[in-house]
KEPADO-671226 format. One record per residue (C-alpha): residue in three letters; x, y, z. Coordinates in nm, 2 decimals, padded with zeros to 4 digits. Layout:
+---------+--------+--------+--------+
: residuo :     px :     py :     pz :
+---------+--------+--------+--------+
:     ALA :      X :      Y :      Z :
...
+---------+--------+--------+--------+
END
This chain:
+---------+--------+--------+--------+
: residuo :     px :     py :     pz :
+---------+--------+--------+--------+
:     UNK : -00.37 :  03.08 :  02.46 :
:     UNK : -00.72 :  03.20 :  02.36 :
:     UNK : -00.75 :  03.32 :  02.01 :
:     UNK : -01.08 :  03.51 :  02.09 :
:     UNK : -01.16 :  03.80 :  02.30 :
:     UNK : -01.48 :  03.98 :  02.41 :
:     UNK : -01.39 :  04.31 :  02.57 :
:     UNK : -01.10 :  04.52 :  02.69 :
:     UNK : -00.87 :  04.27 :  02.84 :
:     UNK : -00.67 :  04.50 :  03.06 :
:     UNK : -00.85 :  04.31 :  03.34 :
:     UNK : -00.71 :  03.97 :  03.22 :
:     UNK : -00.49 :  03.94 :  03.52 :
:     UNK : -00.76 :  03.97 :  03.78 :
:     UNK : -00.81 :  03.71 :  04.05 :
:     UNK : -01.13 :  03.51 :  03.99 :
:     UNK : -01.21 :  03.44 :  04.35 :
:     UNK : -01.16 :  03.80 :  04.47 :
:     UNK : -01.33 :  03.96 :  04.17 :
:     UNK : -01.60 :  03.71 :  04.12 :
:     UNK : -01.94 :  03.87 :  04.03 :
:     UNK : -02.29 :  03.74 :  04.00 :
:     UNK : -02.22 :  03.50 :  03.71 :
:     UNK : -01.90 :  03.35 :  03.85 :
:     UNK : -02.07 :  03.31 :  04.19 :
:     UNK : -02.36 :  03.12 :  04.03 :
:     UNK : -02.13 :  02.89 :  03.86 :
:     UNK : -01.93 :  02.82 :  04.16 :
:     UNK : -02.25 :  02.73 :  04.34 :
:     UNK : -02.37 :  02.52 :  04.05 :
:     UNK : -02.07 :  02.30 :  04.07 :
:     UNK : -02.20 :  02.17 :  04.41 :
:     UNK : -02.56 :  02.18 :  04.35 :
:     UNK : -02.64 :  02.12 :  03.97 :
:     UNK : -02.78 :  01.75 :  03.96 :
:     UNK : -02.67 :  01.72 :  03.59 :
:     UNK : -02.31 :  01.80 :  03.67 :
:     UNK : -02.32 :  01.56 :  03.96 :
:     UNK : -02.45 :  01.28 :  03.73 :
:     UNK : -02.18 :  01.36 :  03.48 :
:     UNK : -01.91 :  01.33 :  03.74 :
:     UNK : -02.04 :  01.01 :  03.88 :
:     UNK : -02.03 :  00.88 :  03.51 :
:     UNK : -01.67 :  00.97 :  03.48 :
:     UNK : -01.60 :  00.79 :  03.80 :
:     UNK : -01.77 :  00.48 :  03.67 :
:     UNK : -01.55 :  00.49 :  03.36 :
:     UNK : -01.24 :  00.51 :  03.57 :
:     UNK : -01.37 :  00.20 :  03.75 :
:     UNK : -01.41 :  00.03 :  03.41 :
:     UNK : -01.05 :  00.09 :  03.35 :
:     UNK : -00.96 : -00.07 :  03.67 :
:     UNK : -01.18 : -00.37 :  03.60 :
:     UNK : -01.01 : -00.43 :  03.25 :
:     UNK : -00.67 : -00.41 :  03.42 :
:     UNK : -00.77 : -00.68 :  03.68 :
:     UNK : -00.86 : -00.94 :  03.42 :
:     UNK : -00.49 : -01.00 :  03.33 :
:     UNK : -00.35 : -00.97 :  03.69 :
:     UNK : -00.30 : -01.24 :  03.94 :
:     UNK : -00.60 : -01.36 :  04.14 :
:     UNK : -00.53 : -01.45 :  04.49 :
:     UNK : -00.79 : -01.60 :  04.73 :
:     UNK : -00.81 : -01.78 :  05.05 :
:     UNK : -01.06 : -01.99 :  05.24 :
:     UNK : -01.08 : -02.15 :  05.59 :
:     UNK : -01.30 : -02.36 :  05.78 :
:     UNK : -01.34 : -02.47 :  06.14 :
:     UNK : -01.59 : -02.73 :  06.26 :
:     UNK : -01.68 : -02.99 :  06.51 :
:     UNK : -01.73 : -03.34 :  06.41 :
:     UNK : -01.94 : -03.62 :  06.58 :
:     UNK : -01.86 : -03.98 :  06.50 :
:     UNK : -02.08 : -04.26 :  06.63 :
:     UNK : -01.98 : -04.63 :  06.59 :
:     UNK : -02.24 : -04.91 :  06.66 :
:     UNK : -02.02 : -05.20 :  06.55 :
:     UNK : -01.69 : -05.26 :  06.42 :
:     UNK : -01.44 : -05.54 :  06.34 :
:     UNK : -01.16 : -05.31 :  06.47 :
:     UNK : -01.05 : -05.41 :  06.81 :
:     UNK : -01.01 : -05.04 :  06.90 :
:     UNK : -01.39 : -04.98 :  06.85 :
:     UNK : -01.57 : -05.26 :  07.04 :
:     UNK : -01.94 : -05.18 :  07.09 :
:     UNK : -02.10 : -04.84 :  07.07 :
:     UNK : -01.86 : -04.55 :  07.04 :
:     UNK : -01.93 : -04.19 :  07.03 :
:     UNK : -01.64 : -03.94 :  06.96 :
:     UNK : -01.61 : -03.56 :  06.91 :
:     UNK : -01.35 : -03.38 :  06.71 :
:     UNK : -01.24 : -03.05 :  06.60 :
:     UNK : -01.15 : -02.99 :  06.25 :
:     UNK : -00.95 : -02.70 :  06.08 :
:     UNK : -00.86 : -02.64 :  05.72 :
:     UNK : -00.74 : -02.36 :  05.51 :
:     UNK : -00.62 : -02.31 :  05.17 :
:     UNK : -00.47 : -02.03 :  04.96 :
:     UNK : -00.51 : -02.03 :  04.57 :
:     UNK : -00.34 : -01.82 :  04.31 :
:     UNK : -00.43 : -01.81 :  03.94 :
:     UNK : -00.26 : -01.62 :  03.66 :
:     UNK : -00.38 : -01.61 :  03.31 :
:     UNK : -00.09 : -01.69 :  03.07 :
:     UNK : -00.29 : -01.66 :  02.74 :
:     UNK : -00.65 : -01.51 :  02.74 :
:     UNK : -00.73 : -01.33 :  02.42 :
:     UNK : -01.05 : -01.18 :  02.56 :
:     UNK : -00.87 : -01.05 :  02.87 :
:     UNK : -00.58 : -00.92 :  02.66 :
:     UNK : -00.81 : -00.74 :  02.43 :
:     UNK : -01.00 : -00.57 :  02.71 :
:     UNK : -00.67 : -00.48 :  02.88 :
:     UNK : -00.61 : -00.26 :  02.57 :
:     UNK : -00.91 : -00.06 :  02.68 :
:     UNK : -00.75 :  00.08 :  02.99 :
:     UNK : -00.60 :  00.39 :  02.83 :
:     UNK : -00.92 :  00.47 :  02.63 :
:     UNK : -01.14 :  00.42 :  02.94 :
:     UNK : -00.93 :  00.66 :  03.13 :
:     UNK : -00.93 :  00.91 :  02.85 :
:     UNK : -01.31 :  00.88 :  02.82 :
:     UNK : -01.34 :  00.96 :  03.19 :
:     UNK : -01.13 :  01.26 :  03.15 :
:     UNK : -01.34 :  01.37 :  02.85 :
:     UNK : -01.66 :  01.32 :  03.03 :
:     UNK : -01.55 :  01.54 :  03.31 :
:     UNK : -01.43 :  01.81 :  03.07 :
:     UNK : -01.75 :  01.80 :  02.87 :
:     UNK : -01.95 :  01.82 :  03.20 :
:     UNK : -01.76 :  02.13 :  03.31 :
:     UNK : -01.81 :  02.30 :  02.98 :
:     UNK : -02.18 :  02.20 :  02.96 :
:     UNK : -02.22 :  02.34 :  03.31 :
:     UNK : -02.07 :  02.68 :  03.21 :
:     UNK : -02.31 :  02.70 :  02.92 :
:     UNK : -02.61 :  02.59 :  03.13 :
:     UNK : -02.54 :  02.85 :  03.39 :
:     UNK : -02.49 :  03.11 :  03.14 :
:     UNK : -02.80 :  03.03 :  02.94 :
:     UNK : -03.03 :  03.02 :  03.25 :
:     UNK : -02.87 :  03.34 :  03.39 :
:     UNK : -02.91 :  03.53 :  03.06 :
:     UNK : -03.27 :  03.41 :  03.04 :
:     UNK : -03.34 :  03.53 :  03.41 :
:     UNK : -03.19 :  03.87 :  03.30 :
:     UNK : -03.40 :  03.87 :  02.99 :
:     UNK : -03.70 :  03.80 :  03.21 :
:     UNK : -03.62 :  04.09 :  03.43 :
:     UNK : -03.58 :  04.31 :  03.13 :
:     UNK : -03.92 :  04.19 :  03.00 :
:     UNK : -04.08 :  04.29 :  03.33 :
:     UNK : -03.91 :  04.62 :  03.36 :
:     UNK : -04.03 :  04.69 :  03.00 :
:     UNK : -04.39 :  04.59 :  03.08 :
:     UNK : -04.39 :  04.80 :  03.39 :
:     UNK : -04.23 :  05.11 :  03.21 :
:     UNK : -04.49 :  05.06 :  02.93 :
:     UNK : -04.77 :  05.03 :  03.16 :
:     UNK : -04.67 :  05.34 :  03.35 :
:     UNK : -04.63 :  05.54 :  03.03 :
:     UNK : -04.98 :  05.42 :  02.91 :
:     UNK : -05.13 :  05.49 :  03.24 :
:     UNK : -05.00 :  05.85 :  03.24 :
:     UNK : -05.13 :  05.89 :  02.88 :
:     UNK : -05.47 :  05.75 :  02.98 :
:     UNK : -05.49 :  06.01 :  03.26 :
:     UNK : -05.40 :  06.29 :  03.01 :
:     UNK : -05.65 :  06.15 :  02.76 :
:     UNK : -05.93 :  06.15 :  03.02 :
:     UNK : -05.85 :  06.51 :  03.13 :
:     UNK : -05.83 :  06.63 :  02.77 :
:     UNK : -06.17 :  06.46 :  02.70 :
:     UNK : -06.33 :  06.61 :  03.00 :
:     UNK : -06.23 :  06.97 :  02.89 :
:     UNK : -06.33 :  06.89 :  02.53 :
:     UNK : -05.97 :  06.89 :  02.38 :
:     UNK : -05.98 :  06.53 :  02.27 :
:     UNK : -06.23 :  06.28 :  02.11 :
:     UNK : -06.37 :  05.99 :  02.31 :
:     UNK : -06.18 :  05.76 :  02.07 :
:     UNK : -05.86 :  05.88 :  02.21 :
:     UNK : -05.96 :  05.78 :  02.57 :
:     UNK : -06.10 :  05.45 :  02.46 :
:     UNK : -05.78 :  05.36 :  02.27 :
:     UNK : -05.56 :  05.47 :  02.57 :
:     UNK : -05.78 :  05.24 :  02.80 :
:     UNK : -05.75 :  04.94 :  02.56 :
:     UNK : -05.37 :  04.98 :  02.55 :
:     UNK : -05.36 :  05.00 :  02.92 :
:     UNK : -05.56 :  04.68 :  02.96 :
:     UNK : -05.32 :  04.51 :  02.72 :
:     UNK : -05.02 :  04.64 :  02.89 :
:     UNK : -05.16 :  04.52 :  03.23 :
:     UNK : -05.19 :  04.17 :  03.09 :
:     UNK : -04.85 :  04.19 :  02.94 :
:     UNK : -04.71 :  04.29 :  03.28 :
:     UNK : -04.87 :  03.98 :  03.44 :
:     UNK : -04.73 :  03.76 :  03.17 :
:     UNK : -04.39 :  03.91 :  03.21 :
:     UNK : -04.41 :  03.85 :  03.60 :
:     UNK : -04.50 :  03.48 :  03.54 :
:     UNK : -04.20 :  03.45 :  03.30 :
:     UNK : -03.97 :  03.59 :  03.56 :
:     UNK : -04.09 :  03.35 :  03.82 :
:     UNK : -04.03 :  03.06 :  03.59 :
:     UNK : -03.68 :  03.17 :  03.50 :
:     UNK : -03.60 :  03.23 :  03.86 :
:     UNK : -03.70 :  02.88 :  03.95 :
:     UNK : -03.47 :  02.75 :  03.66 :
:     UNK : -03.18 :  02.94 :  03.80 :
:     UNK : -03.25 :  02.80 :  04.14 :
:     UNK : -03.26 :  02.45 :  04.00 :
:     UNK : -02.91 :  02.49 :  03.85 :
:     UNK : -02.73 :  02.71 :  04.11 :
:     UNK : -02.93 :  02.65 :  04.41 :
:     UNK : -03.03 :  03.02 :  04.45 :
:     UNK : -03.12 :  03.33 :  04.25 :
:     UNK : -02.96 :  03.68 :  04.32 :
:     UNK : -03.18 :  03.94 :  04.48 :
:     UNK : -03.11 :  04.19 :  04.20 :
:     UNK : -03.02 :  04.14 :  03.84 :
:     UNK : -02.72 :  04.29 :  03.66 :
:     UNK : -02.70 :  04.43 :  03.31 :
:     UNK : -02.43 :  04.46 :  03.02 :
:     UNK : -02.23 :  04.77 :  03.10 :
:     UNK : -02.24 :  05.06 :  02.85 :
:     UNK : -01.87 :  05.04 :  02.80 :
:     UNK : -01.88 :  04.68 :  02.69 :
:     UNK : -01.72 :  04.61 :  02.35 :
:     UNK : -01.81 :  04.34 :  02.12 :
:     UNK : -01.53 :  04.21 :  01.90 :
:     UNK : -01.54 :  03.98 :  01.60 :
:     UNK : -01.38 :  03.63 :  01.64 :
:     UNK : -01.01 :  03.58 :  01.53 :
:     UNK : -00.93 :  03.43 :  01.28 :
:     UNK : -01.22 :  03.60 :  01.09 :
:     UNK : -01.28 :  03.30 :  00.87 :
:     UNK : -01.50 :  03.01 :  00.96 :
:     UNK : -01.26 :  02.75 :  00.80 :
:     UNK : -01.00 :  02.74 :  01.08 :
:     UNK : -01.26 :  02.73 :  01.33 :
:     UNK : -01.42 :  02.42 :  01.18 :
:     UNK : -01.08 :  02.26 :  01.16 :
:     UNK : -01.00 :  02.33 :  01.53 :
:     UNK : -01.34 :  02.19 :  01.63 :
:     UNK : -01.27 :  01.86 :  01.45 :
:     UNK : -00.93 :  01.84 :  01.61 :
:     UNK : -01.01 :  01.94 :  01.97 :
:     UNK : -01.38 :  01.93 :  02.03 :
:     UNK : -01.43 :  01.71 :  02.34 :
:     UNK : -01.76 :  01.55 :  02.24 :
:     UNK : -01.60 :  01.43 :  01.92 :
:     UNK : -01.29 :  01.30 :  02.10 :
:     UNK : -01.53 :  01.11 :  02.34 :
:     UNK : -01.72 :  00.97 :  02.05 :
:     UNK : -01.40 :  00.85 :  01.88 :
:     UNK : -01.28 :  00.71 :  02.20 :
:     UNK : -01.61 :  00.51 :  02.25 :
:     UNK : -01.55 :  00.38 :  01.89 :
:     UNK : -01.20 :  00.26 :  01.98 :
:     UNK : -01.34 :  00.09 :  02.28 :
:     UNK : -01.61 : -00.08 :  02.09 :
:     UNK : -01.35 : -00.20 :  01.83 :
:     UNK : -01.14 : -00.35 :  02.11 :
:     UNK : -01.45 : -00.51 :  02.26 :
:     UNK : -01.51 : -00.67 :  01.91 :
:     UNK : -01.16 : -00.82 :  01.94 :
:     UNK : -01.23 : -00.94 :  02.29 :
:     UNK : -01.54 : -01.12 :  02.17 :
:     UNK : -01.35 : -01.29 :  01.90 :
:     UNK : -01.10 : -01.39 :  02.16 :
:     UNK : -01.35 : -01.63 :  02.30 :
:     UNK : -01.29 : -01.86 :  02.01 :
:     UNK : -00.93 : -01.91 :  02.12 :
:     UNK : -00.81 : -02.16 :  02.39 :
:     UNK : -00.74 : -02.01 :  02.74 :
:     UNK : -00.42 : -02.12 :  02.94 :
:     UNK : -00.41 : -02.04 :  03.31 :
:     UNK : -00.14 : -02.11 :  03.58 :
:     UNK : -00.30 : -02.23 :  03.90 :
:     UNK : -00.13 : -02.27 :  04.23 :
:     UNK : -00.27 : -02.39 :  04.56 :
:     UNK : -00.14 : -02.46 :  04.92 :
:     UNK : -00.38 : -02.67 :  05.15 :
:     UNK : -00.35 : -02.73 :  05.53 :
:     UNK : -00.59 : -02.97 :  05.71 :
:     UNK : -00.60 : -03.08 :  06.06 :
:     UNK : -00.86 : -03.35 :  06.18 :
:     UNK : -00.63 : -03.54 :  06.41 :
:     UNK : -00.90 : -03.56 :  06.68 :
:     UNK : -01.13 : -03.75 :  06.45 :
:     UNK : -01.12 : -04.13 :  06.38 :
:     UNK : -00.83 : -04.20 :  06.15 :
:     UNK : -00.77 : -03.83 :  06.14 :
:     UNK : -00.45 : -03.67 :  06.03 :
:     UNK : -00.28 : -03.34 :  05.99 :
:     UNK : -00.14 : -03.26 :  05.65 :
:     UNK : -00.06 : -02.99 :  05.40 :
:     UNK : -00.01 : -03.01 :  05.04 :
:     UNK :  00.10 : -02.76 :  04.75 :
:     UNK :  00.05 : -02.80 :  04.38 :
:     UNK :  00.09 : -02.60 :  04.07 :
:     UNK : -00.10 : -02.67 :  03.74 :
:     UNK : -00.13 : -02.55 :  03.39 :
:     UNK : -00.50 : -02.55 :  03.30 :
:     UNK : -00.60 : -02.53 :  02.93 :
:     UNK : -00.96 : -02.46 :  02.83 :
:     UNK : -01.05 : -02.52 :  02.47 :
:     UNK : -01.40 : -02.39 :  02.37 :
:     UNK : -01.57 : -02.65 :  02.14 :
:     UNK : -01.93 : -02.56 :  02.14 :
:     UNK : -02.14 : -02.31 :  02.34 :
:     UNK : -02.46 : -02.34 :  02.19 :
:     UNK : -02.40 : -02.05 :  01.94 :
:     UNK : -02.33 : -01.80 :  02.24 :
:     UNK : -01.98 : -01.72 :  02.14 :
:     UNK : -02.08 : -01.65 :  01.78 :
:     UNK : -02.38 : -01.44 :  01.89 :
:     UNK : -02.17 : -01.23 :  02.12 :
:     UNK : -01.90 : -01.17 :  01.85 :
:     UNK : -02.18 : -01.07 :  01.60 :
:     UNK : -02.32 : -00.82 :  01.86 :
:     UNK : -01.98 : -00.67 :  01.93 :
:     UNK : -01.92 : -00.64 :  01.55 :
:     UNK : -02.25 : -00.45 :  01.52 :
:     UNK : -02.18 : -00.23 :  01.82 :
:     UNK : -01.83 : -00.15 :  01.68 :
:     UNK : -01.98 : -00.04 :  01.35 :
:     UNK : -02.25 :  00.17 :  01.53 :
:     UNK : -01.99 :  00.35 :  01.74 :
:     UNK : -01.78 :  00.43 :  01.44 :
:     UNK : -02.10 :  00.56 :  01.26 :
:     UNK : -02.18 :  00.76 :  01.56 :
:     UNK : -01.83 :  00.91 :  01.57 :
:     UNK : -01.86 :  01.02 :  01.21 :
:     UNK : -02.21 :  01.16 :  01.28 :
:     UNK : -02.05 :  01.35 :  01.58 :
:     UNK : -01.77 :  01.48 :  01.35 :
:     UNK : -02.03 :  01.62 :  01.11 :
:     UNK : -02.25 :  01.77 :  01.39 :
:     UNK : -01.94 :  01.93 :  01.55 :
:     UNK : -01.81 :  02.09 :  01.23 :
:     UNK : -02.16 :  02.23 :  01.16 :
:     UNK : -02.19 :  02.35 :  01.53 :
:     UNK : -01.86 :  02.54 :  01.49 :
:     UNK : -01.97 :  02.70 :  01.17 :
:     UNK : -02.32 :  02.79 :  01.31 :
:     UNK : -02.15 :  02.94 :  01.63 :
:     UNK : -01.91 :  03.15 :  01.42 :
:     UNK : -02.20 :  03.28 :  01.21 :
:     UNK : -02.39 :  03.35 :  01.52 :
:     UNK : -02.11 :  03.55 :  01.67 :
:     UNK : -02.06 :  03.75 :  01.34 :
:     UNK : -02.43 :  03.81 :  01.28 :
:     UNK : -02.49 :  03.88 :  01.65 :
:     UNK : -02.22 :  04.14 :  01.65 :
:     UNK : -02.39 :  04.31 :  01.35 :
:     UNK : -02.74 :  04.28 :  01.52 :
:     UNK : -02.60 :  04.45 :  01.83 :
:     UNK : -02.45 :  04.73 :  01.64 :
:     UNK : -02.76 :  04.78 :  01.44 :
:     UNK : -02.99 :  04.76 :  01.75 :
:     UNK : -02.76 :  05.01 :  01.93 :
:     UNK : -02.82 :  05.26 :  01.64 :
:     UNK : -03.19 :  05.17 :  01.65 :
:     UNK : -03.21 :  05.27 :  02.03 :
:     UNK : -03.05 :  05.60 :  01.94 :
:     UNK : -03.30 :  05.66 :  01.66 :
:     UNK : -03.60 :  05.55 :  01.88 :
:     UNK : -03.47 :  05.79 :  02.16 :
:     UNK : -03.46 :  06.08 :  01.91 :
:     UNK : -03.81 :  05.99 :  01.77 :
:     UNK : -03.95 :  05.98 :  02.12 :
:     UNK : -03.81 :  06.32 :  02.22 :
:     UNK : -03.95 :  06.47 :  01.89 :
:     UNK : -04.30 :  06.33 :  01.96 :
:     UNK : -04.29 :  06.46 :  02.31 :
:     UNK : -04.21 :  06.81 :  02.19 :
:     UNK : -04.49 :  06.77 :  01.93 :
:     UNK : -04.74 :  06.68 :  02.20 :
:     UNK : -04.65 :  06.99 :  02.40 :
:     UNK : -04.72 :  07.22 :  02.11 :
:     UNK : -05.03 :  07.01 :  02.00 :
:     UNK : -04.90 :  06.88 :  01.66 :
:     UNK : -04.89 :  06.52 :  01.80 :
:     UNK : -05.13 :  06.32 :  02.00 :
:     UNK : -05.08 :  06.11 :  02.31 :
:     UNK : -05.14 :  05.80 :  02.09 :
:     UNK : -04.83 :  05.90 :  01.90 :
:     UNK : -04.63 :  05.94 :  02.20 :
:     UNK : -04.75 :  05.60 :  02.33 :
:     UNK : -04.63 :  05.44 :  02.00 :
:     UNK : -04.29 :  05.61 :  02.02 :
:     UNK : -04.23 :  05.51 :  02.38 :
:     UNK : -04.32 :  05.16 :  02.30 :
:     UNK : -04.08 :  05.15 :  02.02 :
:     UNK : -03.80 :  05.28 :  02.23 :
:     UNK : -03.87 :  05.02 :  02.51 :
:     UNK : -03.88 :  04.74 :  02.25 :
:     UNK : -03.56 :  04.86 :  02.10 :
:     UNK : -03.38 :  04.87 :  02.43 :
:     UNK : -03.51 :  04.52 :  02.52 :
:     UNK : -03.41 :  04.38 :  02.17 :
:     UNK : -03.07 :  04.52 :  02.21 :
:     UNK : -03.03 :  04.36 :  02.55 :
:     UNK : -03.15 :  04.02 :  02.42 :
:     UNK : -02.91 :  04.06 :  02.12 :
:     UNK : -02.61 :  04.11 :  02.36 :
:     UNK : -02.71 :  03.80 :  02.55 :
:     UNK : -02.74 :  03.60 :  02.24 :
:     UNK : -02.40 :  03.73 :  02.11 :
:     UNK : -02.23 :  03.62 :  02.44 :
:     UNK : -02.39 :  03.28 :  02.43 :
:     UNK : -02.27 :  03.23 :  02.08 :
:     UNK : -01.92 :  03.33 :  02.19 :
:     UNK : -01.93 :  03.06 :  02.46 :
:     UNK : -02.08 :  02.81 :  02.21 :
:     UNK : -01.79 :  02.88 :  01.96 :
:     UNK : -01.53 :  02.83 :  02.23 :
:     UNK : -01.69 :  02.51 :  02.33 :
:     UNK : -01.70 :  02.38 :  01.98 :
:     UNK : -01.33 :  02.40 :  01.95 :
:     UNK : -01.28 :  02.27 :  02.30 :
:     UNK : -01.15 :  02.59 :  02.47 :
:     UNK : -01.44 :  02.68 :  02.68 :
:     UNK : -01.34 :  02.74 :  03.06 :
:     UNK : -01.40 :  02.96 :  03.36 :
:     UNK : -01.17 :  03.22 :  03.21 :
:     UNK : -01.43 :  03.29 :  02.94 :
:     UNK : -01.70 :  03.31 :  03.20 :
:     UNK : -01.49 :  03.56 :  03.39 :
:     UNK : -01.46 :  03.79 :  03.10 :
:     UNK : -01.83 :  03.80 :  03.06 :
:     UNK : -01.88 :  03.84 :  03.43 :
:     UNK : -01.68 :  04.16 :  03.41 :
:     UNK : -01.91 :  04.31 :  03.15 :
:     UNK : -02.19 :  04.29 :  03.40 :
:     UNK : -02.28 :  04.59 :  03.63 :
:     UNK : -02.55 :  04.62 :  03.90 :
:     UNK : -02.88 :  04.79 :  03.82 :
:     UNK : -02.96 :  05.07 :  04.07 :
:     UNK : -03.25 :  05.03 :  04.30 :
:     UNK : -03.55 :  05.19 :  04.16 :
:     UNK : -03.44 :  05.18 :  03.80 :
:     UNK : -03.76 :  05.01 :  03.69 :
:     UNK : -03.74 :  05.16 :  03.33 :
:     UNK : -03.37 :  05.10 :  03.29 :
:     UNK : -03.35 :  04.85 :  03.00 :
:     UNK : -03.00 :  04.72 :  02.90 :
:     UNK : -02.87 :  04.93 :  02.62 :
+---------+--------+--------+--------+
END
């Protein structure tokens, strides 16, 4: 059960496939197209194969071989009466054998067999981490794409407002109601706004390509956070429990701890090379060369116990053991470092949610204030108490406040996802809740900045 909720959850029972919006659709496509996710899944498959390899080392090994040949014998001289003078004979030969081996005592193989469960657990963790990383990656590039759209709409809206002010300044200057400095300043602001529009367009192209890289496509039109979206604080409202849950459940930490356990078992396996190795070997052999000189047909079966005692390997056994000891120590240290990083990440994500929520609320009020200020300046321009430059400033502040609010909401939502990931709870359900907060932007709403 999730302990954290974003928005009104009366829609919690909706069907994901039927109600899938833009964000869920992008995620579904990314599952099939994102190269990073494909690489992680392949890595998990390789880890499962490692588990099978470790298991095979203690299981029986059965093999067979066969041969068929044609033999030519030439006798030039012989004291045997049967072969007087030159003799050339041809013969067909057939042989086959089946061998079975079973380790009875092999400290190295037994130590590696103990890794099977850990290898399977590591594969599962790798897949789960890949799934959570994909959710975050899709969300990040999608919100960056939305922010780039916001930036371009802001630039276009500001350019349009400045263009209107420039036209008004030119008219007022021509009729003698304004100084030339007003016209020149309006022209300078127009040129700057034009360059900012070009930069925003380039940024949008870059973010669109990034989205295509992950999901294989980019939607034709962006969406925005709905006006009725509610931002709620995390529950519990104390960072301590979140840090504790992260240490207990974070998948990256569990993966690091599993790797440390595998490395420790590999250390035991390397130490096992000092011990003797006892193996049961069995073989059944059949051979038929009756057509050859002195040929015969026979079969034989045998079973042996083979003991191998390592005496001296040129220092290789000791070197491998020392390497395994160092690798185990490194893996343990890495697990501890991951634990500290996970704990810090949980605290940072919690603080990011709390401060992000405060910032959203503050910027919401800032948008209201900027709207009121812009309306007051417009009224002042009409009665001649304020200048067109004042109006440009007021409009720019309103545009920036709206854009900042949209960006703050994106950051807040990403921090929510980061917090869920830090405690191992991030899944598609979280993505679906965010997807429900997004609404389409009407066509032609070039100045409709989120907020």
